[in-house]
N, C-alpha and C positions, 0 to 999 in steps of 0.2 A: 493481532494488534502489532503494527509495524513501528519501527523506530522513527520513520518519517514517511511522508506521503508517496513520493514517486521514486521508482528505481533510478539510480544514476546520481548518487552523491557521496562524498567522503573527504577525508582530510588532506590538506595541502601537502604535497611531497616537497620537502625543502630542496631547492635546486641552486640557490645562490651560495656563494662562499660563506656569507654571514650565517645563513641558515644551517649550513653544514657544521659551523662552529658552535651552534646551539641546538643540539638534537631535540626535536619535539616542539620547541618553542622558538620563534624568531622575534626578537624584540622590535624589529622593523615593522611588525604588524600592529604594535601598540600605538596608542595616542596618549602620551604621557601629559599632554596639556589638559586632559580631562581627568578629574579626580575619580579614582575607582569607586569611592563611596557615593558619587553623584550619578554616574552612568557607567556601569561596569562593561556593558556591551561595547560602548564607544572606546573606553580605556583599552580593552583587550583587542579590539578589531579595527579601530579607527584608522590606523596607518594602512592596513590592508585595504580597507574600503576606499581610501583616498587614492591609492595607486592601482586599483583593479578596474578593468573594463569588462563588463559582461559580454561574453561571446554572443554574436548576433543570432546564433541558432539556439540559444538557451533562454528560457524565461526566468530562470534563477541560476545563480552561479555562486559557488562557495566551496567550503572545505570538502563536502561530500562529492561535488562534481569534479574536483581535482583528482580525487582517487579513482572515481569511476572512469575518468578519461585515461588514467594510467592503465587501469585494468583492461579497458577496451582496446587500447593500443597494443598491449601485450597479446590479447586474444586475436586481434586482427592479423598479426603476423603469423600466428599458428594456423588460423582458419584459411588464410590465403594460400598457405602451403598445401593444406589438405585439399582445397578446391583445385589447385593446379595438378595434383597427383591423383585425384579421385578417378576411378575407372568409369566407363560408360554404364556399367551395371554394379553399383556399389553394394557391398555385402556387410561390411563391418560398420560399427557406429561412427568411427572417424571418417570413413569413406562417405557415409551418408551425410554427415555434417558438411563435408567439403562440397558435395554435389548440391545440397540444399542452399548453401551460401552462394555458390556459383549461379544457380538458377535465379536467386533473388537479385543478384547483381546484373543479370541479363535483362535490362529494361527494354531493349529493342524487341526481345521476344514477347514481353508483356504488351508492348505497343501493337505488335502484329496481331496478337490474340483478341484485342478489343474487348468486347463484353462477353465473349464466348464462355469464360469461366462461370458466369452466373446465368447463362441462357437457360439451363434446365430449371432453375428456381423461378425465373421470370415466366417461363411457360406454365409452371405449376400455379403461380399466382393468377395468371391470365385465365385459367380454367375455373376459378372460384365463382360460384353462383349463389351460395347461401352462407349464413353464419357458420353452420356446421362444416361446410367446405373450408372455411378460413381456418378454423381450429385444426382440422385434419391436415391441412397444408403446412401449418406451423410445425406440427408433430413430424410430418414426413421430412421437411427440410432439416429439422434438428437432428434426426437420425443420420442424415448424410453429412452432418458436421457444419451445417450452415443455417441460414434463415435467422429468425428472431422476430419478436414483436409481442406487445401486450403484457407479457410476464416472463419470468425466468423459471426454469425447472431443472432438476437434476437429482443428485444424491449426495449424502454426506453423513457424518456422525449424528446419531440421535442425541441431542444435548441432554436428555434425561436418562439415556442409556448409552453412554459414550463409547461402549465397546462394539456397537453394531451400527452399520450403515443403513439408512432409510431413504425412501423417496421424499423429495421436498419440492415445494413451489413457492415462489416469492414474487413480490411486486416488481414491475419493470416497465419497459415499453416507451421510455422517454428518450429524446435526443439531446436535450439541454443537460447541463451538468447536474442540475438538481431541480426538484419540483418547485422550489421557491422562485426560480428564475421565470416561471410562467406568470407569476403574479406580482413580483416586486415592482414598485413604481419609480424607483430611482433611474436616473438617466443611463447609468452604466448597464443595468439589466435591460432597459429598453433597447439600447444599441445592440446588445447581444441577441435579443429576440429578432430584431430587424435583420441582423447578419445571418441568423439561422434560417429564417424564411427565404432570404435571397439565396443562401447556399443550397437549400432543398431544390429551389427552382432551377438554378444553374446546373445542378447535378442531374436532374431529370432531363434537362435539355441535352446533356451529354449522352443520355440514353436514346435520344432521337425525338423527344417531345417538342412540340412547337412552344415558343415562349409563352404565349397566352395560356395554353393548356397547363404548362408547367407552373406558372404563377398561380393559377386557380387550384391546382392540386396541392401546392405548397400551403395555401391557406386552409384547405380542408384537413391536411395532415396535421398542421399546427393546432387546429381546433380540436382534433381527436386527442392529440397528446395533452392539450390543456385539460380536457375532461379527465383523462387518466391521472394527471397531476393532482387534480382536486381530491381524488379518493386515495392518494398515496400518503403513506406515513412520511413525516419529516425525518431528517437525519437524526435529530435528537430522539425522536420516538423510536427509531430503529436501534438505538443503543441499549434499549431495555430488553434483555434476552427473554424474559418471561412473556412480554407483550408480543414477541415475534416468534413464539413457538406454539403451534396448535396441531398436534398430532391427532388425526381423526380417521375413522373408517372411511373407505371410499364413498360410501353412501352419504356420509356427512359432507364430504367435499362436493358431491353432486348437488346437495341441497343448496350450496352457496352459489352454484353456477348452473342454472337450469338449461343453458344453451351449450354447456360443455360437459360431456360424459367422460369421466376421468379414466375408467378402465380402458375404454376404446382409445382415448388420447394417448395414455401411457404405453399401451401395446404398440400403437402406430409409431411412437417415438423411440421404440426399442427397449423399453424398460422390461425387466423381468416381472413376472406376476407378483403383485403386492396386494395386501388387503387393507393397507393404511397409507397415509401420506401426511407430512407436516405442511400445512398451509400457513405460511409465515404470517400473512396479514389477511385474515378472513374478510374484513370490511373492504379491503381493496378488491379482492376477487369477486365479491358480490357486486360492487360498483362497476368493476371492469366488465363483468358479464352483461349487465344492463346497458352499459355504454356501447359495447360491440353490437348487441342485438338491435339497438336503436340507430346504428350508423348505417347509411346506405352502403351497399356492397361495393359500389364504385370507389367510395372513400376508403373502405377497408383494403381494397386491392392497391390503391395508391399508397396507403400507409405501409403495407407489407413490402411493396416494391421498393419504396424509399429505404426501409431498414435493411433490406438485402444489399442494395448498392452502397449504402452508407458503411456497412460492415466490410464490404469487399473492396472499397476504393483503394486501400494500400496494395491490393493484388492486381489492380487493373492498369490502365494506360497512364502515361505521364499527365494527360489532361485531367483525369480523375484525381490523381495524387496532388496536382497543383491546386485544384479546386478545394480539396479537403484542407490543404495547408492555408489557402486564402481565408477560409473560415476560421481556422485555428488562431490566426493572428488577432481576431477580435477577442478571443479568450485569454491569450497568453502574452500578446504584445511582441512576439518573436517575429523578426523581419526576414530571416533567412532560413531555408530548410536545412536540416542537418544533412551531412554527407550520406550518400546512399549506403556506404559500408556500415555506418552506425545503425541505420534502419535494419540492415540485414543481420547484423550481429544481435540486435534486439529481437528480431523475429526468430533467429536460431535459438536464443535463450528461452523463448516461450515455447517453440515447437519441439526442440530436441534438447531440453535442459540438462539431461544427464550426460549427453555427448559433449556439450559445452563445458560442463563441470569437469569431466575427465581431462579435457584438453587444458583447462586452466590450472587445475591443482598439480598437474605434472610439472608445471613451470613455476608456480607461485605459492605452493602451500605444502610444507614438508610435514612428516609425522611428528617431528620435534616441535614445530609450531603448534600443531594440534594439541600436543601434550602440555605445552606452556599455557595455551588458552584455557584448557580444562582446569589446570591448577588455579588460574585466576578466578574462574567461575566458582570453583569449590571454596575459595577464600571468601568470596562475596556471599555465598550461601551461609558460611559460618558466621559472617558479620550480621546477616539478617536474622539468623538463629539467635544471636546475642540480643538483638533489638527486640525480637518477639518475647524473649524471656523477661524483658524489663519494661515493656509498655505499661504505663500506669493506668490507661483507660480501658484495657482489655481484661476480661475475666479469664479465669484459669481454664474453663471448659472450651471457650472459643480459642484461647491461646494454644491449647493442645491440638485442636483440629488444624489450626494454621501451621503448626510445626510439622504435623503429619503431611500436610499438602506441600510444604516447602521441600521436605526431604524426599517427596515422591516426584519432584521435577525430573522430566526427561531432559537430558543435556545433549543437544545436537550441535556438534562442533565441526565446522568446515564443510562437510559433505556427508551424504548418506553412506552407510556401510555397504549397501547394495545398490548399484546403479544399473539402469535399464540399457539394453543393447539395441533396442528398436528393430529386432530381427523380423518382426511381423509387418513392418511398414516399408513399402516400396518407395524409394527416393531416387530420382535421377537428375540429370543435367537439363532436362527439358523445361516444362512449364512450372514456374514458381507457384502459380495459383493451384495447379494440380497437386504439387507436393504439399502445399498447405492444406488442401482439402483432404488428402489422404491422412495427414497427421490429425486433423480435426476429427475425422471419422473414427480413427483408431482411439484417440483420447476419449471421445464420447462413449464409444462402445465399452472401453475399459472401465470408465467411471460407473456406467450404468450396471456393468456386470458385478460390481462390488456391493450393490444394494442387496440387503438381506444377509450379508457376510460380515465377519468381524472386521473392525477397523484396523488398518496397518498403521500403528502409531509411530513407526520408524521412518515414514516418508518425510522428505524435506519439502517444504512449501516454496523454496527459492533455489535458483541455480547457484553454483559455486562462485562465479565472479560478482554476484550481487553485493552491492555496498549497502547493506541493510541488516536488520535483525528483527525477530518477532517472538511473540508469545502466543501459544494456542491454548485456549481454555479447555477444549474437549480432549486435547492430547496431554494437557498439563505439561507442556514442553516449551523450553526456551531454545531458540535456534539462532546460531551465529555463522553465516556462510563464510567461506574462505575469503571472499572479496572484501569483507570489512576487517578481517584479522590480518591487517597489513600495516606496515609503517605509514604514517606515524600514529595511527590509532593504537596499535600495539607494536612498539618499536624497541627492539632489544638494546639499541644504542642510546635510548632516552632514559632519564631517571624514572624511578617507580612512581613518583608523584605525577608526572605527566601521563604515564600509562594508566594509572588509576583514574585520573581526571578525564582521560579520553575513553579507552576501551572499558575501563571499570565502570564509568557512568553509563555506557551502553548496556553492559551486562546487568547492572543494577536496575536500569530502566525496565528491561524485559522481565526481570524477576518481580519487580513491583507490579507489573500488569496482572500477575496472578492474584493481587490483593487490591486492585483499583475498584472503581464503582461497578464495573462489569465483572472482572475476573473473580472478585471475592464471592460472587454468587455460585461459583463452581467449586466442587470438592476435589479431593486428591485424585479421584479416579476420572475427573473430567466431566462429571455429571452436574447439571443444573440442579442444585440442592442446597437448601438453606441450612448452613451449619453454624449460624451465629445466634447468640442469645438476643432477644429483643433490645435489651439495654446496650449491648455492644454494637448492634446495628445502628441504633440511634446515635451513639457516640461517634461512630464512623461518619454517618451522614452529616452530622453537625460540623465535623472537621472538613469534609469534602465540600460542604456549602461555602466555606471560607475560600477555598480554591476557586470554585465557580464564580463567586462574586468578584474575586480579585481579577480574574481574566476578563470578565464582563467589562471592566473599566478600561481595558486597553484598546487603543485605536490604531488603525493603519491607514496610510494614504491620506486620509482627511479625518476631520473630527466627527464625522457621522458614520464611518465604517468601523464597527466594533467587532472585536473577537467575541465569539459566542461561548461563554463560559461553560455551558452545559455540553456543547458539542466537543470541546477540547478537554473535558474534565478528566477522562481516563488517561490521556497522554500527559496532562499536566501533573496529575498525581504521580504518574510513573517517573516524570522528570524529577519531581521533588524527592520522592522516595529513593530513586536511583542514585541521586547525588548523596543523599544522607548515608546510604548503605556503602557506596563506593568510598566515601571519605572514612567511614568507620573501618572498612576493610583495609584501606591504606594505613591507617593508624595501627591496626592490628598487625600488619606486616612488619611494622617497625619494632615490635616487641623484642627486647633484648639486644637491640642494635643501637649504635650511636645515632643521634638525630642528624639527618643530612644537613650539610652546610648550604647556605644560600648559593644560588647560581645566577649570574648576571644581576645580583642584588635582590633577588626574590627568594623568599623562604620556600621550603618544600610545600607548605600549606598554600601559599600564594600561587605556586606553580600548578598545583592541583586544580584550583579554580580557573586559572588562566587557560589551562589545557581544555577544560570543559567549555569555556566561553568561545575558544577558537574553533571548536567543532562547528559552531553555529554562525560563523562569519558568512555573510551572504549579501549579494546585491540581486535585486529582482525587479521585474516590471510592475507597474501599478496594476495592470490587468491581472497578472498572476496573483498578487496579494489580495485583490478584491475577490477573486475566485476562491482563493485559499480560505478566507474567513467564512465564505458561504458554504463550502463543501468539505473542508479538510478537518479531521479530528485532531490535527496538530496545530498548535498556535504558530504564528510567524516566528522566524528565527530569533529576532530581537527579544521577544517575550519569553522564549524558551530559556534565555539567559537571565533576563531581569526578573522574571516571575519567581522561579524557585530560589535563586540566590538571595533575594530580598527577604525570604522566610528563614534563612539558615543562620543561627547564631555563630556557627563555625566559620561562615564567610565573613561576618562582621568582625569576628575576632582576628581573623587572618589579616585583614586590611585596616584594622583599627577604626572601623566605622562606629559612629556614635548615634544614640537615639536622636531621631529627627533628620538624619541623613536620608536622601531619597532611596538608597539601597538597603534601608532598614525599615521594615514594616512595624508599625506600632504593635505592642504585645496583644492588644485586643483584636487585631486583624491578622496576626501571624498564623499561618497554617502549619500544622505539624501533625502528620499522620503516622507514617512508618519511620 
């Protein structure tokens, strides 16, 4: 569960003289013509919104994007030096990072290669004659780090025995952002469907297909995906961990898919021998098997061919990349492609994350910064411990289990203690596609090799420069990469109120995920296990229902586009709980000290809430917002401020808001959980 949807966001680095005079908060960002108790998002961010222009290559822009831009710029200088000095045959991780980046930047080489990088997969698909051939081909392509189609498969922690890795399979196979896009009747979804079908056709034409044939194949591909979408779980259904866990013997999996023999498939895909597998959504796999068996082989081949080229387009020629971007404009509203160097840094972060981490932390994250961040985390844990001891709606038996879980949190700060050196992967200055394929094969083989072995709970799920944070239920771990532990999220020059309102709220958010509607179902060891009394579970659900109904009432773009309260429930509970805990931790930090004097006319308590609100300042395209409410478990930025703050008496007291003010929810509707 991540702090926000997409990598690449964070807090504005003060660059003006005025900002430097006000560490952490710049009054120029405020809109003091708007009363804070009427619309606090506008009050805290209206000045910034008024003078900010969204960069043309970004679908959303705000505080997170500013910090990500700074991190990327720093990393760019490092990696360009590595690229310039990397030898022809790199040996060390920094040398391989430099060579990988250089190969990505060499778009002329990619243009010369044409579709050569995917030619072997296309030949495999061309040889398909039966349904069994299709499944075997998917397995073979996945073993080589490519391919895809119909469903996903791999390995990970067994959610009911979180110390062991098991084989798993889960629904997939769609090209649109969500299964609902195939059926929604609104004009925006219809326009995206039209753009997607046209995109399929144009891409197939780049492979050499005649326009009429490409158009026909696009319709058949879309029809097949629509059939898969009909048997797919919705995003809200996928939020229920029990409904998406079905560990069974291989024979049980075979009974779901008469046309897919799992032992043979897994062996072909490179899995170790297994006697069981977690089939995430059995009804999907049963439906998928029937759909594939009833689909003409020619349509299956067209579908698989499309998904191969779709996945590979970033590795291919300028024409393929331009076509992919052309389609993305329908989803995002972005009018300009991002610079190639950003694309290549992003690819490096995905492909060689530990090498990128090593390069970044050497320049941007000291051991002292790690120690300060850990101290803040520990203070917030103490604050939540206090809250758990005093919750009036929780019984003692559930309370004790919650406290055990809280104090079992693994705290991952900055970067992993052990970073990979990628000695087993050959990287050179030649083909970017070949470098990427080698990395994909290595990653796939490594992940599959872990099946049947103990889980490594010390792994980091994000690279060092990432401006994000997360909680893992099966690890029972909170993770804060070095990229987000930067000024002004955590700024030594700012007052504590600002740091607790910024980084403290992030920490509290991730801590609360262990006790949101999903996380609360996992115990201290990371196992999916019910440790709640029935009465306490009912009390929690009643409070969570208030949050869901509150967010259901929020609209974006227009009056008919609503936030989905059940989709954003976990993140909204985490925002509400995170703020409550961070505020309590800040007050706890003041014990025995003089109360801070106001700064720029704002009390410490007011600055705490202003710092939180300014994290979420944002401008975004309408297309991005529509897609966000359809697919993202996070509410749009405005409601991540307005929603939780309107529930907090601490906020109302800080700004002297009265009952009836828009920023004060009535007592009967006020949500209070943690």
